[in-house]
C-alpha positions in Angstrom: -4.0 -165.2 -66.8 -3.6 -166.4 -63.1 -6.6 -168.0 -62.3 -5.5 -170.6 -65.7 -2.3 -171.2 -64.9 -3.5 -171.8 -60.7 -5.9 -174.4 -62.0 -3.0 -175.7 -64.8 -0.3 -176.0 -62.5 -2.7 -177.3 -59.3 -2.0 -174.6 -57.2 -5.0 -172.4 -55.6 -5.1 -168.8 -55.4 -4.1 -168.5 -51.4 -1.0 -169.8 -52.3 0.0 -168.5 -55.4 -1.1 -164.6 -54.9 2.5 -164.4 -52.6 4.3 -165.5 -54.4 3.2 -163.9 -57.3 3.4 -160.5 -55.3 7.2 -161.2 -53.9 8.5 -161.5 -57.4 6.6 -158.7 -58.5 7.6 -157.0 -55.9 11.3 -158.0 -56.3 11.7 -156.4 -60.0 10.0 -153.4 -58.9 12.7 -152.7 -56.3 15.7 -153.9 -59.3 14.2 -152.0 -62.3 13.6 -149.0 -59.3 17.4 -149.4 -58.6 18.7 -149.6 -62.4 16.6 -145.7 -62.7 17.5 -144.5 -60.3 21.4 -146.2 -62.0 21.2 -144.3 -65.1 20.0 -140.9 -64.3 22.5 -140.5 -61.3 25.8 -142.2 -63.2 24.2 -142.2 -66.3 23.1 -139.1 -67.0 20.0 -140.4 -68.5 16.9 -138.6 -66.5 14.2 -139.5 -69.0 14.1 -142.6 -66.7 12.4 -140.4 -63.6 9.0 -139.9 -65.0 9.1 -144.3 -65.0 10.0 -144.2 -61.1 6.4 -143.7 -60.2 4.8 -146.5 -62.4 7.1 -148.8 -61.3 6.7 -147.2 -57.4 3.3 -147.9 -57.8 4.1 -151.6 -58.9 5.6 -152.2 -56.4 3.3 -150.3 -53.3 0.7 -152.7 -55.2 2.2 -155.8 -54.4 4.0 -155.3 -50.7 0.3 -154.9 -50.3 -0.1 -158.3 -49.7 -0.6 -159.1 -45.6 2.9 -162.3 -46.5 5.1 -159.1 -47.4 4.3 -156.4 -44.4 8.3 -157.3 -43.0 9.1 -156.0 -47.1 6.8 -153.9 -46.9 7.9 -151.8 -44.1 11.9 -151.9 -44.9 10.5 -150.1 -48.1 8.4 -147.4 -46.4 11.3 -146.4 -44.0 14.2 -146.5 -46.5 12.3 -146.0 -49.9 11.1 -141.9 -50.2 8.2 -141.9 -52.0 8.6 -140.3 -56.0 6.3 -137.1 -55.0 7.0 -134.5 -57.4 10.0 -133.1 -55.2 12.0 -135.9 -54.6 11.7 -136.8 -58.6 13.6 -133.1 -58.8 15.8 -134.0 -56.1 16.9 -137.4 -58.0 17.2 -134.8 -61.4 19.1 -131.6 -59.9 21.7 -135.0 -59.2 21.5 -136.6 -62.7 25.0 -137.4 -64.0 26.8 -136.0 -61.3 27.7 -139.4 -59.9 31.3 -141.1 -61.6 
C-alpha cells in the first residue's frame, strides 16, 4: 500500500518513510498516554495489557534514522513495558483523581 500511495502521489519511498514514521510515533505516544490516563485516573486496568503492543509500534517508528532525537528523548523518559513496570502501573490503577 505504501508503494502504491507513493507512486500515485509522485513521492519517493525515501522521502515518504520518515514522515510516515513520524506520524506513527506521534500516534503511538498519544495512545500510550491515553492508556496510562485511563488506568491511573479512570481505574480501567484492562488497558495495561495493550501497552506492549503499542510500545512495539512506537519502537519500530523510532528506528527511523531521522527520528533519532525523538528516540533518545523517549528512551530517557519512557520506561520499557516490562512485566514489572506494567505491574507497578497496575498497582496504581484508579489511585489518582
